[in-house]
N, CA, C and O of each residue as an XYZ file, in Angstrom:
352
protein
N      -0.934    -41.795    113.078
C      -1.402    -41.359    111.766
C      -1.442    -39.834    111.747
O      -1.871    -39.200    112.712
N      -0.995    -39.262    110.649
C      -1.043    -37.823    110.414
C      -1.984    -37.603    109.238
O      -1.877    -38.267    108.207
N      -2.910    -36.658    109.410
C      -3.885    -36.376    108.354
C      -4.104    -34.873    108.310
O      -4.344    -34.245    109.341
N      -4.020    -34.294    107.110
C      -4.193    -32.856    106.989
C      -4.720    -32.491    105.607
O      -4.397    -33.135    104.609
N      -5.535    -31.447    105.570
C      -6.031    -30.911    104.312
C      -5.098    -29.792    103.866
O      -4.735    -28.926    104.661
N      -4.713    -29.811    102.596
C      -3.848    -28.773    102.028
C      -4.467    -28.249    100.737
O      -5.291    -28.913    100.107
N      -4.053    -27.053    100.363
C      -4.546    -26.416     99.139
C      -3.422    -26.406     98.108
O      -2.266    -26.144     98.440
N      -3.770    -26.691     96.861
C      -2.810    -26.633     95.758
C      -2.658    -25.161     95.369
O      -3.624    -24.526     94.948
N      -1.437    -24.618     95.509
C      -1.230    -23.178     95.319
C      -0.526    -22.816     94.016
O      -0.490    -21.642     93.645
N       0.033    -23.796     93.316
C       0.665    -23.460     92.032
C      -0.402    -23.400     90.935
O      -1.340    -24.196     90.924
N      -0.247    -22.459     90.027
C      -1.266    -22.178     89.001
C      -1.567    -23.362     88.082
O      -2.693    -23.497     87.604
N      -0.574    -24.223     87.829
C      -0.772    -25.349     86.913
C      -1.403    -26.562     87.609
O      -1.768    -27.528     86.939
N      -1.534    -26.530     88.921
C      -2.121    -27.651     89.649
C      -1.167    -28.833     89.758
O       0.034    -28.718     89.515
N      -1.731    -29.953     90.126
C      -0.933    -31.165     90.345
C      -0.774    -31.915     89.025
O      -1.418    -32.940     88.802
N       0.085    -31.396     88.157
C       0.332    -32.007     86.854
C       1.525    -32.968     86.955
O       1.921    -33.335     88.062
N       2.085    -33.368     85.854
C       3.109    -34.422     85.823
C       4.338    -34.119     86.664
O       4.759    -34.965     87.453
N       4.925    -32.936     86.519
C       6.154    -32.634     87.260
C       5.924    -32.603     88.772
O       6.694    -33.225     89.506
N       4.887    -31.899     89.274
C       4.632    -31.945     90.712
C       4.294    -33.352     91.213
O       4.685    -33.731     92.317
N       3.572    -34.119     90.404
C       3.256    -35.496     90.797
C       4.540    -36.301     90.969
O       4.681    -37.053     91.934
N       5.474    -36.143     90.034
C       6.758    -36.845     90.124
C       7.543    -36.395     91.347
O       8.215    -37.208     91.982
N       7.468    -35.105     91.689
C       8.147    -34.600     92.880
C       7.595    -35.269     94.138
O       8.357    -35.693     95.007
N       6.271    -35.362     94.230
C       5.661    -35.980     95.409
C       6.074    -37.438     95.541
O       6.433    -37.891     96.628
N       6.025    -38.172     94.436
C       6.372    -39.597     94.464
C       7.847    -39.775     94.829
O       8.192    -40.676     95.594
N       8.705    -38.932     94.291
C      10.138    -39.024     94.594
C      10.400    -38.774     96.076
O      11.174    -39.501     96.699
N       9.770    -37.767     96.636
C       9.930    -37.486     98.065
C       9.362    -38.623     98.895
O      10.010    -39.098     99.827
N       8.149    -39.065     98.560
C       7.482    -40.118     99.328
C       8.273    -41.424     99.320
O       8.280    -42.152    100.313
N       8.930    -41.717     98.217
C       9.661    -42.984     98.102
C      10.881    -43.049     99.016
O      11.447    -44.124     99.214
N      11.284    -41.926     99.567
C      12.426    -41.889    100.490
C      12.049    -42.321    101.904
O      12.920    -42.503    102.755
N      10.760    -42.482    102.152
C      10.264    -42.803    103.484
C       9.614    -44.179    103.515
O       9.184    -44.710    102.491
N       9.554    -44.741    104.716
C       8.963    -46.070    104.900
C       7.449    -46.021    105.092
O       6.755    -46.995    104.801
N       6.942    -44.901    105.576
C       5.514    -44.776    105.886
C       4.649    -44.870    104.640
O       5.108    -44.661    103.517
N       3.390    -45.191    104.874
C       2.405    -45.195    103.803
C       1.898    -43.773    103.616
O       1.861    -42.990    104.566
N       1.508    -43.442    102.396
C       1.075    -42.091    102.050
C      -0.103    -42.185    101.091
O      -0.025    -42.825    100.042
N      -1.195    -41.533    101.474
C      -2.389    -41.530    100.640
C      -2.867    -40.101    100.403
O      -2.733    -39.237    101.270
N      -3.420    -39.866     99.227
C      -4.005    -38.580     98.871
C      -5.477    -38.814     98.571
O      -5.830    -39.724     97.820
N      -6.338    -37.984     99.167
C      -7.774    -38.082     98.942
C      -8.289    -36.796     98.316
O      -7.868    -35.698     98.679
N      -9.202    -36.950     97.373
C      -9.883    -35.802     96.772
C     -11.245    -36.275     96.279
O     -11.358    -37.284     95.581
N     -12.262    -35.534     96.652
C     -13.634    -35.838     96.215
C     -14.034    -37.280     96.513
O     -14.690    -37.923     95.693
N     -13.643    -37.794     97.682
C     -14.007    -39.139     98.087
C     -13.180    -40.252     97.461
O     -13.438    -41.431     97.700
N     -12.199    -39.884     96.669
C     -11.353    -40.850     95.970
C      -9.980    -40.837     96.634
O      -9.416    -39.763     96.842
N      -9.430    -42.000     96.969
C      -8.139    -42.101     97.649
C      -7.154    -42.880     96.785
O      -7.489    -43.920     96.218
N      -5.918    -42.351     96.696
C      -4.890    -43.027     95.907
C      -3.618    -43.164     96.743
O      -3.422    -42.456     97.731
N      -2.770    -44.082     96.324
C      -1.463    -44.274     96.946
C      -0.555    -43.142     96.481
O      -0.325    -42.985     95.282
N      -0.042    -42.359     97.411
C       0.812    -41.225     97.092
C       2.194    -41.601     96.603
O       2.967    -40.729     96.207
N       2.518    -42.880     96.623
C       3.812    -43.338     96.122
C       3.702    -43.880     94.698
O       4.671    -44.407     94.153
N       2.526    -43.748     94.103
C       2.276    -44.222     92.743
C       2.129    -43.033     91.798
O       1.207    -42.232     91.956
N       3.016    -42.909     90.827
C       2.954    -41.787     89.891
C       1.632    -41.772     89.122
O       1.054    -40.707     88.904
N       1.160    -42.927     88.718
C      -0.120    -43.006     88.000
C      -1.259    -42.561     88.917
O      -2.149    -41.821     88.497
N      -1.226    -43.010     90.157
C      -2.254    -42.622     91.114
C      -2.274    -41.124     91.355
O      -3.335    -40.502     91.322
N      -1.103    -40.540     91.597
C      -1.022    -39.107     91.880
C      -1.473    -38.294     90.671
O      -2.184    -37.301     90.829
N      -1.079    -38.693     89.485
C      -1.491    -37.969     88.277
C      -2.998    -38.084     88.036
O      -3.608    -37.183     87.461
N      -3.591    -39.185     88.474
C      -5.018    -39.407     88.227
C      -5.923    -38.662     89.211
O      -7.133    -38.597     88.993
N      -5.375    -38.107     90.272
C      -6.203    -37.473     91.297
C      -6.863    -36.186     90.788
O      -7.902    -35.785     91.312
N      -6.287    -35.542     89.790
C      -6.903    -34.371     89.175
C      -7.109    -33.211     90.127
O      -8.244    -32.818     90.399
N      -6.006    -32.656     90.639
C      -6.088    -31.553     91.591
C      -5.614    -30.256     90.936
O      -4.412    -29.994     90.892
N      -6.541    -29.440     90.427
C      -6.161    -28.175     89.791
C      -5.808    -27.107     90.831
O      -5.935    -27.325     92.036
N      -5.371    -25.968     90.345
C      -5.064    -24.817     91.195
C      -6.217    -24.516     92.149
O      -7.383    -24.535     91.756
N      -5.880    -24.242     93.387
C      -6.804    -23.825     94.441
C      -7.731    -24.938     94.936
O      -8.663    -24.671     95.695
N      -7.487    -26.171     94.518
C      -8.296    -27.277     95.036
C      -7.697    -27.762     96.358
O      -6.529    -27.511     96.653
N      -8.509    -28.453     97.137
C      -8.049    -29.018     98.399
C      -7.914    -30.525     98.264
O      -8.745    -31.191     97.646
N      -6.853    -31.040     98.854
C      -6.646    -32.483     98.932
C      -6.344    -32.832    100.384
O      -5.866    -31.999    101.153
N      -6.629    -34.059    100.735
C      -6.347    -34.539    102.086
C      -5.164    -35.494    101.997
O      -5.171    -36.441    101.212
N      -4.157    -35.232    102.809
C      -2.969    -36.079    102.856
C      -3.010    -36.912    104.120
O      -3.342    -36.413    105.195
N      -2.671    -38.184    103.987
C      -2.648    -39.084    105.142
C      -1.353    -39.874    105.130
O      -0.962    -40.441    104.111
N      -0.695    -39.901    106.281
C       0.582    -40.589    106.445
C       0.465    -41.545    107.621
O      -0.122    -41.212    108.651
N       1.028    -42.734    107.460
C       0.988    -43.693    108.559
C       2.229    -44.570    108.515
O       2.511    -45.222    107.509
N       2.969    -44.577    109.624
C       4.153    -45.412    109.706
C       5.207    -44.821    110.624
O       4.976    -43.826    111.311
N       6.357    -45.449    110.618
C       7.425    -45.104    111.562
C       8.000    -43.706    111.353
O       8.463    -43.090    112.313
N       7.984    -43.200    110.146
C       8.542    -41.875    109.863
C       7.479    -40.929    109.293
O       7.771    -40.070    108.461
N       6.250    -41.108    109.757
C       5.126    -40.337    109.215
C       5.280    -38.829    109.421
O       4.930    -38.051    108.534
N       5.794    -38.408    110.571
C       5.949    -36.980    110.852
C       6.945    -36.332    109.891
O       6.683    -35.255    109.354
N       8.075    -36.981    109.678
C       9.108    -36.455    108.781
C       8.608    -36.429    107.336
O       8.851    -35.474    106.598
N       7.913    -37.484    106.953
C       7.367    -37.557    105.603
C       6.317    -36.464    105.391
O       6.315    -35.791    104.360
N       5.437    -36.293    106.360
C       4.399    -35.272    106.262
C       5.026    -33.891    106.107
O       4.580    -33.109    105.266
N       6.035    -33.577    106.888
C       6.691    -32.278    106.813
C       7.312    -32.050    105.438
O       7.188    -30.960    104.878
N       7.975    -33.058    104.893
C       8.597    -32.932    103.573
C       7.549    -32.701    102.489
O       7.755    -31.870    101.605
N       6.441    -33.415    102.540
C       5.378    -33.285    101.539
C       4.667    -31.940    101.689
O       4.420    -31.263    100.691
N       4.333    -31.542    102.925
C       3.676    -30.262    103.151
C       4.526    -29.115    102.615
O       4.009    -28.189    101.989
N       5.818    -29.180    102.861
C       6.730    -28.113    102.450
C       6.727    -27.930    100.943
O       6.616    -26.802    100.463
N       6.847    -29.013    100.186
C       6.901    -28.895     98.728
C       5.558    -28.398     98.159
O       5.537    -27.658     97.175
N       4.468    -28.799     98.767
C       3.158    -28.326     98.304
C       2.990    -26.833     98.628
O       2.542    -26.060     97.781
N       3.348    -26.438     99.842
C       3.229    -25.031    100.259
C       4.090    -24.114     99.398
O       3.744    -22.952     99.185
N       5.189    -24.626     98.914
C       6.077    -23.845     98.042
C       5.627    -23.885     96.579
O       6.330    -23.394     95.696
N       4.475    -24.459     96.333
C       3.933    -24.494     94.977
C       4.756    -25.352     94.040
O       4.826    -25.075     92.843
N       5.389    -26.403     94.578
C       6.222    -27.301     93.786
C       7.320    -26.531     93.058
O       7.740    -26.896     91.961
N       7.776    -25.443     93.710
C       8.832    -24.563     93.176
C       8.421    -23.902     91.857
O       9.279    -23.514     91.064
N       7.105    -23.771     91.621
C       6.608    -23.138     90.401
C       6.055    -21.734     90.626
O       5.592    -21.096     89.679
N       6.095    -21.251     91.845
C       5.512    -19.919     92.132
C       6.420    -18.810     91.660
O       6.091    -17.634     91.818
């Protein structure tokens, strides 16, 4: 299992387009992916779930990956978040 806290760095936060980016990337992998914020956990492969997490600019979320390709999936997700979903 891989688990890490990350900060949302794009000014618009985790809105529809970034949520779709995360789900699209996550769907390429076999591992399970969960996002936690404020004690609430959602499936990171669900567009409705990701959009409902409500992560504005500068908020922290916890990412959790579990499965056969968890390391590769974690790296892909961390990269897109660190790059501000290409909105910086």
